[in-house]
N, C-alpha and C positions, 0 to 999 in steps of 0.2 A: 397278381402283381409281380413284376420282375424283381428278384432279390438284388439289393445293392450293398453298399458298405456304410458304416457309420464311423464317426471320427473319435478316436481316443485322445489321450492327453498329449501325445507327441506333436509338437508344433514345428513347422518349417520357419525358422527364425531368420528371415531374410529382410534386412533393413536397407532401404534405398535412400539416397540423398533426397531430402525434401526441400522444395522451394516454397517459401512462406510469403503469402500475400500480405499478412499483417493488416488486413482491412478491419477497421473498427466497425462495430455493429451497434447502431443507435436504436435500441429497443426503447419504446416509450415507457415511462415510469410515472406513476401517479401517487402522490402522498396527500392524504386528505382529499380536498376538492380540487387541488391544483396539480398540473403536470409539471414535472421538473424539466428545465430546459437544457441542463447539462449533467444528466445523472451519472454518466460513466466517466467522469473526469478524474476521479481518483482521490478526491478529498483534500483537505488542508490540515496541517498542524502548525507550521511556523512559516507562513508565506511572507515574501517581500514583493513590492509592486513598483513598477516603473512604466512610464509612457514611452511608446515608440511607434512610429508609423510603419507598420509591418508591410502593408501592401502598397505603400507609396502613393496613396490616393489623396494625400493632403489632410486626411482625417486621423486624429490621434487614436492609436490603438494602445495595447498594453501587454506586458508580460507579467506573470507572477513566477516567483522562484521560491520553492520551499526547501529550507535547509534540512528538513527531515527527509533524507533520501536524495537531496540535490535534484529536485524535479522541477522542470520549467514547463509552464503552460502558456501558450500564445493566445491572446484574445483579439478579435476584430470587433470594432465598434460599428454598429449600424445606426447612424443618427436618425434616420427617418422613423425608426420604431423605438429608438432609445435602448435597443438590446445590445448585449455583448454575447458573442458566440466564440466557442473554442475552435480554432483552425490549426489542427495538428501538423499541417504541411509546413508550417514555419518553424517547427521545433528543430528540424535538422539543420537550419542555417546557423545555429548557435554552437560555439565550441563547448567542450566539457567544462562545466562550471561547478564550483564547490562553495559551500558555506554562505556566501552572500553575493549579490550582484546589484549594481545600480546603473541605470542607463543615463548617460550624459553626452551631449554633443560637444566635446571639449575643444575641438578645432574649428567649430562653427562652419562646417562645410555643408550643413543641412542633412547630414546622415549621422544617426546616433552611434555612439561608441559605448563600450562596456568597461566599467570599473568593477573588479571582482577580487575575491580572495586569491592569494598567490597561487599560481599554477605549479610552483616548485614545492614538492613535498617537504614539510618540516619548516617552512619559512612562514612566519606570521607577518603577512604584508599584503600588498596590492599588486595585482597584474592588470594591465590595460590592453584592451583589444580595440583597434581602430576599425570602425565600420566603413564599408563602401557598398555602393549599389550601382552596378553597371550592367546594361543590357538585360535588365530584369532579374539579375542575380545578386543576392546578398553575399558579403564576405566579411569576416571579422579576423583581423591579423594581429597576432600578439606583438606588442611593442617592447622594444629593448631599451632599458635605461642603462646606458653604458654597456657593461658586459653581462647584465642580468636580465631575466625575464620578469622582474618585479621592480617596483619603484625603490630608489635608493636615496639616501641623504648622506652628507658628509659630516662626520663627527670627529673632531680633532684630526682632520686630514685623512681619516679612514672612512671608506664607504661602508654603510650598513643598511639594512632594510628599513624602509619607512614602516614603522610598527603599527599593525592593527591585529588585535587578538582574533583568533578564528571564530570566537563566539560573538564578537562585537559587530556592529554596523557603523561605519564612519559617516560623517557628513561630507559629501562631495559636491562642492558648490563654489561659486565665485565670492569668496568672503570679503575681499578688499575692493570689489567693484571695478577691477581694472580689465576685465574681459576674459581672463584665463581662469582655470578651475583649480581651486585650492582644496585642502583637506583638513578636517577636524577629526581627531581620534584620541581616545584615552591612552595615556602612557601605560607601560607594563604594570605598574603598581595599582592602576585603577583610581588614582587620586585626582589628577589634573587632566584637562583636555589640552593636548598638544596641537599647535597650529602650524601646519606645513604650507608655506607660501610657495606657490608656483612662480618661478622666476622667468617664465617665458616672456612676458611683456617687459619686465625690467631689463632683460638682456637684449631686447629689440628683435625677438624672434616672432612677434605676433602672438596669436593665441593657440598656435598649432603644435606646441611642444609641451613636454612634461618633464620639468626639471625642478625638484623641490628642495627647500631648505627648512630646517626647524626654526621657525621665526619667533615663536612664543611658547614657553613651557607651560603656561597656564592661561590659555585663552579665556577671556571673560572674567579672569581672576577668581573663579569659583573653585571650591574644593568639594570633592565627594564626601558625603556624610556616611560614616560607618554604622550609624544607628538606625536611620530611617531614610525615606526617599528624598527628603529635602537636601539641598546643597548649601554649603556655607558660602555666603557672599562676603566680598571684601569691602571694607569701608574706604578703600583708596584705589583709584583707577590704575595706579602704577605698581601696586603691591599684590602679590598672590595671597589669597585668603589662607590663614593658618588655622581656621576653625575656632578662632577666638580663645585658643588655649594659652595657658602660661606654662612655662617650663622650657627645657632645652630642646626637646625633639617632638614638637606637637604633631608633625605630619608623619603618620605611619602608613604602611601599605594598606589600602582598602581591599575589599573583595573585587576581583577583576570580573568584568562583565557589564558592558554598557552599550547602548545604542544612542546615536546622535543624529539629529536632522536640523539643518540650518534653513531658516525661512524668515523673510522680512514680514512679520505678521502685522506690523503697524505702519508699513509703507513709509518709513522715515529714512530709508537708504542704507540701513545697516542690518546685519543678520541677527535674528534672535535664535534661540536654541530650544529644541525639544530633546529631553533625555529620558531614556528608559534604563532601569537598573535591574540587575539579575535577581535581586531579592524583593523587588517591589511589584505591586499590582497596578501601579499608577504611572502616569507620565508627568514629569516635571517640566514646566515651561519657564524659560529664563528670558527676561526682557533686557535687551541691549540698550544701555543709556548713553552711549557715545556715538561713534560713527563707524564707517566701514574700515577705516584704517586703525582705529583704536577701540577695541571691544572691552566693555565693562558691563557685566550683568548686574543691574541695580535692583531688580525685583523678580520674584518668582511666584508661580502658582504650582504648588506641590501636589495638588489634586486637580489637575487640568481636565476639562475646563470647569472651573468651580462655579461658573454662572449657568451651567447646564448639567446634564447627566455626566457625572465624573467617570472617566475611564477607569474601569475596575475589572481586570482580567489577571488570572494567575498563570505564570509570573513572567517577568523579563519581557518587556514590550518594545516594539519598534513602531515608528511613525513614518508615513509616506504621503507626500503631497502629490496627488495625481489628478488628471483631468478625466472625470467619469461621465460628464454630460456636456451640454453645449453652452452652459453659462460661463462667463469669463473667469470666474474664480475657481481655482482647483479645490478638490475635496481632500479631506484628511482621512486616510485609512490607518487604523491602529490594529496591530496584529501581534500575537504571541511570537516571540523570537527564540524560545527555548526548545531544544530537542527532547527535554524531559517531558514525561506525561503530565499534561496540564489541561486547562480548558481547551477542548479540541472539536466541539461541534459548532460553536459560535465564536470562533477565535479571531474573527475579523470584524471590527466595528467601523462604521462609516459616519463621519461628521461632515455636514455641509455648512458653508458660510451663510450667515444671515445676510440677505441682500441689501440691508440698510447701509448707508455710507459710513465710512470710517474703517477702523482696524478690522481684521478678520475676526468674526465672531461665530465660533463653531457650535452647531447644534447636532445632537445625535439623531440620525435618521434611520439607521438599520444595524442590527446585530446579525452576524453570520453572513456577511456579504459574499456572494457567489456560492458559499457553502449551502445556502438555502435552496439552491438549484441543483445540488449534487446529492448523491447517496453518500452520506458521511456519518459513520457511527461513532466517530471520535478517534480511536486508535486501534490498530491491529485487526483489521477486517479479515474475516475468514469465510468465504462463501461455500455453500453446499447446495446441490440441486436434486430434487426428487418430486414426484407427483404426490403432494401431500393431501390434496382434497379429492383424489381419485377420479378426476375428470379427463385423464389422458394427457394432460399438459404438464410440463415440468415447471414446478414452482421453485422459489429461491429462498433459502435461509442465509442470513449473514450474521455470524458471531462477531463479537468485538471485545476489546479489552475492558473498557468501561467508559462512561461519560461522567462529567462532573455536574453536580446539582448543588450549587453553592460553593463556598470556599473550600470545604473539606470532603463533602459527601461524594463517593464514587459509586456509580450504579452500573453493574454489568447487565447485559441483555443480549437477546437474539432477535433480529428483525425477520419478519415473515412477509415476503412479497408473493402474493397469489398471482398466477398467470391467468389473466382474464381474456387473453387473445385467442387466436386460432392456431391450428396445427402448424401453419407456415408463417404466421404473423404473430409472434408472441408479444405480450404486453403485461407489464407487472404493476400491481397495485399493492401498496403497503396495507396489510391487514392488521398487523400489530407490531409494535416495537418492543414487545416483551413476550415472545413466544414461550409457551409453557411456564409462564411466570418465573423465568429464570432469575429475575432481579431479586427474588426472595433470598437468594444465596449470597447477597452482598455482605451479610454479617458473618459468613463463615470464617475468614473472608475468602471468597473465590471469585475469579473473573477471568478474562482472556479466553472466552468461550470459542471452541473450534468444533462445529457440528459436522457429522458425517453419517451417511445412511448405508445400510447393508443388512443382509440376512445373516445374523450372527449364529442363529441356532438351527438353520437349515429347514425352517418350517414354512418357507415360501413367502414370508412377509418381510418387508423392509423395516428394520429397527433403527433407532436413532441412538448414536453415541456421541458424547460431547467431551472434548478435552478441556482442560482449564489450567490456571496459573500454577497450581500446586502439583502438577504432573499426574494427577489422578484422572478418573473417568466417571462421568454420569452415564447411566444406561437407561434408556426408555424402551421397553418392550412394546411393540406394535401388535394389537390384538385384532385389527380389522383385516378381512380378506382382501385380496387384490381387487382393485376397481372401486373400493370404498374409501371414504376419508380415513386417514390414519387416526387411530385411537390408542393413546399410550397409557401404560401403567404408570403409577408413581415412580419417580426416579430411584435407581439404586446407586448409592454413592458411599464409599468408593467402590466401583465395580470390580469384583473379584480381587480386591486389594492390589490391583495393578497400579504401579507408580513408576514414572520415568524421570522424576526429578522436578523439572520446571517446564511449564507451558507445553503440555501434551497436545499433539495434533494427530488424531487417529484416523485410520482408514480400515474398513472391514472388507476383506477380500479372501476368496478361497485360494490360498497360495499353494497348498499341497494337493489340491484336486480331490478332496474327500467329500465335497459337498457342504462343508461347514465353513463358516466365516472365521478366518484368522484375523489377527490384528497387526497392522504395521503402524507404528507410532513415532512421529517426529517429536523433537524436544528442543530445549533452549541450548544446551551446551554440547551435546554429542558425547561419544563414548570412546574408550581406549581399551586395548588389550596389551599383551606382553610386548607387542611390537610398536606401541604408540597409538595415536589416534586411529580409530578403525571405521567409525560410521556415525552419521547423524540420525540413523533410524534404528528402532527396536522392533523385534519380531516376537509375538506371542502366538503359539500354535493352539488352536482349539482342540482340546482333548476329549470333548464330549461326544454326544450322539445327537441324532436329529431331535429337535425340540428341547435339547438340554445342553447348552453350551457350558464348557468347563475350561478354565484356564489356570495354569500354574503361574503365580505372580513372580516367581523367582526367575529373573532374566538369565541367570547363570546355569539354569537347569535345561539341558537340551530337550526338545528341539528349539526352545527359546534361544534368542541371541540378542545381545546388545550391539552387535556389529553387522546388522542386516545389510547385505548388498554392498558393503564397503562404499557407501555413499557419503562423500565428503565435499564440502564447499572449499573454495580456494581462499581460506581465511587463516590468519595467524592462529597458532594454538592458544586456547584460552579465551578467544573472542566468542561472543554469542553466535549461535548458528540459527536458531529458530526455524528448524527444518519443518516443512509442511508438505507431506506427500499427497498425491492424488492418483488413484489406480483406476484404469479404464481399459476398454477393449477397442483397439484400432484394427485396421485391416491386417496388420502385421502380428497381432496377438495381444496378450495382456501386457500392458505397459504401465510404467510409473513415471509421473512428472513430479519433480521435486522443486519447491521454492524454498526460500530462506532469507537470511539476513542480507546477503549481497544484492537481493532484489531481482535476480535473474531466475531462469527456469532451466533445469536439465531434464533430459528425457532418457529413460532406461527401459530395457527389456529383460527377458529371461528371469522372471521373478522368483521361480522356485529355486534357482541356483543361488539366490541371495541368502538362503538359510545357512549355507556353509561357505559361500564365496562371494564373488563380486557380481553385481548385475552387469548386463551388457550395456555399455554406454552407446546410446543411439545418437544423441546430439547434446553437446553442451551449449549453454546460452541459447536455448531454443528460440528461433525467430528473431534473435537480436533484441528481445524485449528488455526494457529497463523500467521496473516498477517502483524504484526506490527501495528502502529497507523492508524486509520481512514480506517478500512476495508469497502469496498463498493461492495456489491455482485450484480451479474446479473446471471440469469439462462436461459438456452435454450438447446434444444435437437439438438446440432450442427451436430451430426453424425446420427441422426434419428434411434437410436437403442431403442427408447422407454424410455430412461433415460435422465435426465437433466445433462448437463455439468454446472459447476460452474466457472464463471469468477469473480475474486476478485481484485479490485483496492485497493490502499493503499496510505499513505502519501508520500511514496518514488517515486510515479509517474509511477510505473510499473503495470503489471497485471499478476496474476497467474491463471492457468487453470487446472481444475480437472474434471475427471469423478465423478459422484455421483451415489448412488443407489436410488435416488428419481425418482419414476416412473411417467411418464406423464399419466394423467387421474385420475379418481375417482370412488367411488361407492356411491350409494344414495338410499333413500327410494322413492318409486314411488307412484303417486297419479293419479286419473282420470283427463282427460284434458278438457272435454266439459264444457261450461258455457253458460247459456241461453242469457246473455247480449252481447255475442260476436258473430260476423257474421261468425265465422269459427269454425271448430272442427279439432283438431289434433289427428291423430291416429298413433301409433308407433308400427311397427313390429320388435321386437327384433331379431326374427329368420332371417328375410330378411334384417335387418338393414335399413329399409325404414321408413321415416317420411312422412305421408300424411297430407296435408292441404286441407280440404273440405270447400269450401265457401258455406254457408248454404242458402244464398239468391239468389244464381244463378248468382251473379256478381263477377267475379274473381278479386282478388287484386294482389298486388305485394309482393313477398317474397324474403328475403335474409337470408343467413346463415353466421354466423361469430363465431369465437372461443372466448374463455374466456378473451383474452386480446385485442379483438376488430378487429382482422383481418378478412376481408370479404373473404369467401371461394368460389371457383368456383363450381357452381352446374348447372347441365343441367336440367333446368326446363322450361316447356312451360307456360309462365306467362298468356296466354290467356285461359287456361283451368280452369274449375271449381274445379277439383281435381288436385292438384299439388304435385308431389312426389319428395322427397329429399333422395338421396342415401347416407348414411353415411359410406358405406363400404370403400371408399378410405381414410377416415380420422381415426386417432388413437382414441381409446376410451378417453373420456373426456367430459368436459362441452361445450355445444354449445348454441347459441341463434338463434332463428328464429324471424326475424323482419317482421311483416306483416303490409301492408299499403293498406287501402281502402279509396279512396277519400282523405280527409284531416285529416284522423284519422290513428294513428299508434299504434300497439301493439307489445310487445316483450314477447316471451315465452322462457323459459329456459328448455333445455333438457339435460340429461346426458346419453351419450352412453356408456354402460358398456359391450357392445358386448355380 
């Protein structure tokens, strides 16, 4: 055999501009006996819903908008089958929206418009976008109210913003029945509902203008109750309720935070009111007893609908009247409106109207609307990929923050999806929603699980490490040989007494090239040095030997560092970071993709340099992806086409899946292999794709081959021979490690197969 060269640690770090297809990958997912129809949508936490005809076919479609991360999802209705499908192509037609959005055709031109939270930072108010559809193209144009990009009212001859708290959802509806769109919203103190009358019709402008005045300081004459979800009713249609107190100042500021929806539920020509409160699990329904021009709430159902299953979700709910099927009456969707962690796996309830004549009579028909067709763990989903069952196909673990089971119980877990597809056509089936019985640790308490695989002790098998809320680590040692189902020892916690503060997100990777798995760990807050904020990532170097990992838990003891790579997100100091790294091997070398609270992804290279300096920034905001808060990436070549797929978790508890153009493998500079102090020589034939190990002293040792993330690969080698040949042809180009053992000594050599 002709002697060639093998590849040492020095990499040619050449990063070229990458063009990103961002094509979604719709792998089938089965849970129980049913296939999920929209598994990779990303989950829900606090969604709002509005109808809109997206494809202009005359059939009512819909958007959802989740204030958790400001994520919009467009849905197309297929009435023939009754199905709703996600069509992401319509997402790009919408402007940047925040907090809340309601779709209303305010100018009656047949094209829907948008009412949303103010586009101007720091202004608690409403911005309006006029919709148009011409030559097959949507456009939404921000409307100006006099000199501002938000709605204004005149108060004592001064213009000020029409107030809507960022946390609230107003009622945007024709309250007085004159054809233009009015607004109901709680005043800043959270006590009374302000009525903002649109003066468009009164001024003779028709219905196509937006000019508001504060017409009533206490619409419906009701007062927020500071003790429970009920509202105080007034006994006089001309007097605001005072809560029936006696004394000089009965009305004090209540807790701010309310949602309102106006709907004529009894078909008497005036608008009734649905109210959600920040401290309540229920919806209050208020019945209007007068008319469209003079509103007076005369009765209430504080546990709506009391005649059926009462709405009961923790906490702060919103209501949305939307058309979901072909019957003439709209359905009622109720959803959590809070960004705080709450019920998040079945946080959308559907009520349908009883078809009998008379007032709308809502009956509960489904919990977890649309969520039941998604992967949705609740909150803070964190994916990890590995061949868990040893069948050669990549399986999927997803960690999560926790889910609620009853009013107060919070249960953390990891979901295990087994890949039951083929090499080029993956398919996931949920095997368990409590992998390794991780829910047993709910009483610690610990939650916010972040799983990761890697060979931490250099023994050729992939171990499992799990980050968690307290900043520590669970370690599960894998005892199974490569090609067999993983078998884990009982967990070690806290592993090596390592702690990074809050919400550890670990990765196992050989950063220093010694064949042992080091730890790179993300966290909630990030770190600082004498110069200020330095990094969102921590580095712990493995100081052990093959088969015996050892870590010093002191981050301030070199080579450990709390400033690994100088990786920072563009957030104000003190804000949560929730950094989530993922280390992988592309054609350009070992790289790190970092997610975090901004919801985007950054790509870095030159990982060894991160121990003492900055990582090389390959690309910020990789691919232009926006996943909402707390993006958490994982990469794997799921369909074995030589390119990585991207799985991204988020704070909403779901996962999104994309093809990428990131190629598996790398290029490198080559160097000679022989060394006089080593009992072997390695020779590499690039033409034949063969690595030969020659034992120079005539005593054969044992060799193993594993890839860059620690998976032992099947090789047909006679371990009794002096010359042992490894055929790399079955494997894709990339980085590999040869572990060589003779007696009680072990060596690791790195090679890069560039075919």
